[in-house]
C-alpha positions in Angstrom: -9.6 -20.6 -24.8 -12.3 -19.5 -22.5 -14.0 -16.9 -24.8 -15.6 -18.6 -27.6 -17.8 -16.1 -28.8 -18.4 -12.2 -29.0 -20.6 -12.4 -26.1 -18.8 -14.2 -24.0 -16.3 -11.7 -25.2 -18.0 -8.7 -23.7 -18.8 -11.2 -20.8 -15.2 -11.4 -19.5 -14.1 -7.5 -20.3 -17.3 -6.7 -17.8 -16.5 -9.4 -15.3 -12.3 -7.9 -15.0 -14.0 -4.5 -14.7 -16.4 -4.9 -11.9 -13.1 -6.5 -10.2 -11.2 -3.7 -10.7 -13.9 -1.0 -10.0 -14.9 -3.3 -6.7 -10.8 -2.8 -5.9 -10.0 0.8 -6.4 -14.0 1.2 -4.3 -11.9 -1.0 -1.3 -8.8 1.8 -1.5 -11.5 4.9 -1.6 -13.1 3.5 1.4 -9.3 3.2 2.9 -8.8 6.7 1.9 -11.8 7.9 3.5 -11.4 5.9 7.0 -8.0 6.8 7.4 -8.5 10.2 6.7 -11.1 10.3 9.6 -9.3 8.4 11.7 -6.3 10.9 11.4 -8.6 13.8 12.3 -9.9 12.2 15.3 -5.6 12.1 16.5 -5.3 16.1 15.3 -5.2 17.4 18.9 -2.8 14.2 20.4 0.1 16.1 21.9 3.7 14.1 21.7 6.9 15.4 24.1 8.6 17.2 20.6 11.8 18.9 21.9 12.5 15.3 23.2 11.5 13.2 20.3 13.5 14.8 18.2 16.6 14.1 20.4 16.0 10.4 20.0 15.6 11.0 16.7 19.0 13.1 16.3 20.8 10.9 18.8 19.7 7.2 16.9 20.3 8.4 13.0 23.6 9.3 13.0 23.1 10.9 8.8 19.8 12.7 10.3 20.9 16.5 10.2 18.8 18.8 12.4 17.5 20.7 9.2 16.2 17.8 7.6 14.8 16.7 10.7 13.3 20.0 10.5 11.4 19.5 7.1 10.9 15.8 7.8 9.4 16.2 11.6 5.5 16.9 10.9 5.4 13.9 8.8 7.3 11.7 11.1 4.9 12.6 14.1 1.5 12.0 11.3 3.0 8.8 10.6 3.6 8.6 14.6 -0.4 8.8 14.9 -1.1 6.5 12.7 1.0 3.9 14.1 -0.6 4.5 17.1 -3.6 4.3 15.5 -3.6 1.0 13.7 -2.7 -0.8 16.9 -5.7 0.5 19.1 -7.7 -0.6 15.9 -6.5 -4.2 15.9 -6.8 -4.4 19.3 -10.3 -3.3 18.8 -11.2 -5.3 16.4 -8.9 -8.3 16.7 -6.9 -7.9 13.6 -4.1 -10.7 13.5 -2.2 -11.0 10.9 -1.4 -14.5 9.7 1.7 -15.6 7.4 -0.7 -17.0 5.0 -2.4 -13.4 4.6 1.4 -12.1 3.9 1.7 -14.3 1.3 -1.6 -13.9 -0.4 -0.7 -10.4 -0.5 2.9 -11.0 -1.9 1.4 -13.0 -4.6 -1.1 -10.4 -5.5 2.0 -7.7 -5.8 4.0 -10.0 -7.8 1.3 -11.0 -10.3 1.0 -7.1 -10.5 4.4 -6.9 -11.6 4.0 -9.5 -14.2 1.0 -8.0 -15.3 2.4 -4.3 -16.3 4.5 -7.0 -19.2 1.2 -8.2 -20.7 2.0 -11.5 -18.5 -1.6 -12.2 -17.5 -1.6 -15.7 -16.2 1.5 -16.3 -14.2 1.6 -20.3 -12.7 0.8 -20.0 -9.0 3.5 -22.3 -8.1 5.5 -18.9 -9.6 4.2 -16.4 -8.4 4.3 -18.4 -4.4 8.1 -18.6 -4.8 8.5 -14.9 -5.9 6.5 -13.8 -3.3 9.0 -16.5 -0.6 11.8 -14.2 -2.1 10.3 -11.3 -0.9 9.9 -12.4 2.3 13.6 -12.4 3.1 13.6 -9.3 2.6 13.1 -7.7 6.8 12.4 -4.1 5.2 10.3 -5.7 2.5 8.5 -8.2 4.9 7.3 -5.5 6.8 5.6 -3.2 4.9 3.7 -5.9 3.3 2.8 -6.7 6.9 1.7 -3.4 7.6 -0.6 -3.6 4.4 -2.4 -6.5 4.7 -2.6 -5.4 8.5 -4.0 -2.1 7.0 -6.7 -4.0 5.0 -7.6 -5.6 8.1 -8.8 -2.8 10.1 -10.8 -1.1 6.9 -12.5 -4.4 6.5 -13.7 -4.2 9.7 -14.6 -0.9 10.2 -16.4 -1.7 7.3 -18.5 -3.7 9.9 -19.1 -1.1 12.2 -19.2 2.4 9.8 -22.5 3.8 7.6 -21.7 3.4 4.3 -24.1 5.4 1.8 -23.5 3.7 -2.1 -23.6 5.8 -4.9 -23.3 5.0 -8.6 -21.0 7.6 -10.0 -19.2 7.7 -13.5 -15.8 6.7 -14.1 -14.4 9.9 -14.7 -16.1 11.4 -11.1 -15.1 8.4 -9.2 -11.0 9.2 -10.5 -11.5 12.8 -9.3 -12.0 12.1 -6.5 -8.7 10.7 -5.7 -6.9 13.7 -6.3 -7.4 15.8 -3.5 -6.4 13.4 -0.4 -4.1 10.3 -3.1 -0.7 11.9 -2.5 -1.4 12.7 1.7 -2.1 9.4 2.3 0.2 7.6 -0.1 2.0 4.8 1.8 5.6 5.5 1.7 8.3 1.9 1.6 11.7 2.9 0.8 13.8 -0.5 0.0 17.7 -0.6 0.9 20.0 -2.2 -2.0 17.3 -1.1 -4.7 19.8 -2.0 -7.4 19.4 -5.5 -6.2 17.1 -7.3 -9.7 15.0 -8.9 -7.3 14.5 -5.7 -5.4 14.1 -3.4 -8.0 10.7 -5.5 -10.1 9.7 -5.6 -6.1 9.9 -1.8 -6.5 9.1 -1.6 -9.7 6.2 -3.5 -8.7 4.9 -1.6 -5.8 5.2 1.8 -7.1 2.7 0.8 -9.7 -0.6 0.1 -7.6 -2.6 2.9 -6.4 -1.5 4.6 -2.5 1.8 3.7 -2.4 5.1 6.2 -2.8 8.2 3.9 -3.0 11.6 5.3 -2.7 14.8 3.5 -2.8 19.2 3.5 -1.9 21.3 2.1 -4.0 20.0 2.7 -7.4 16.9 4.6 -8.9 13.8 3.1 -9.4 13.2 2.7 -13.7 11.5 0.6 -16.3 13.8 -1.7 -18.1 11.1 -2.1 -20.6 11.9 1.7 -21.6 15.6 1.1 -21.4 
């Protein structure tokens, strides 16, 4: 009902494209910012032998073979965790309940959009978001993502940013080299449940996430 002629239709489409590209630009800044921070952390050393013993002692399902395979990534995640904690203190980043709810609603909204449901009532999205909050692992992942986004916004205020015009195709190519290495990994427990399955599917469709789950595979019910 908001579009009455071709001119309004074109304006509406343009506005949506601009909004989408703005989000992609923010995401690209996050990739670059994280890469720069992790480069500064390259020489940080940890008590490797102690950490390996601790991982094996606290995770009975972890084998030495699996640990050797996963340990380099564990160290990278530890570095990023320490860096985030320091940056949150430096920029006085505080994650509020409202921030978490707003982000969870965006995840829920994206899930519905995948099935062509573009205008979901806010009350329903809020209810869906509250269901996510009841799962500790999902809630922790959302809080961490909100904190990261706030850190990136704070960094924009102190970083020297050079704005450039670029084609959509060339812009997409900027993600290819670093995207996989810098994805946020979220692991869901009991993914076979309907609510958790829908959440996993929604997050898996968002740029910057690698999603795995225990208890079932992630599949798109629209294809079954």
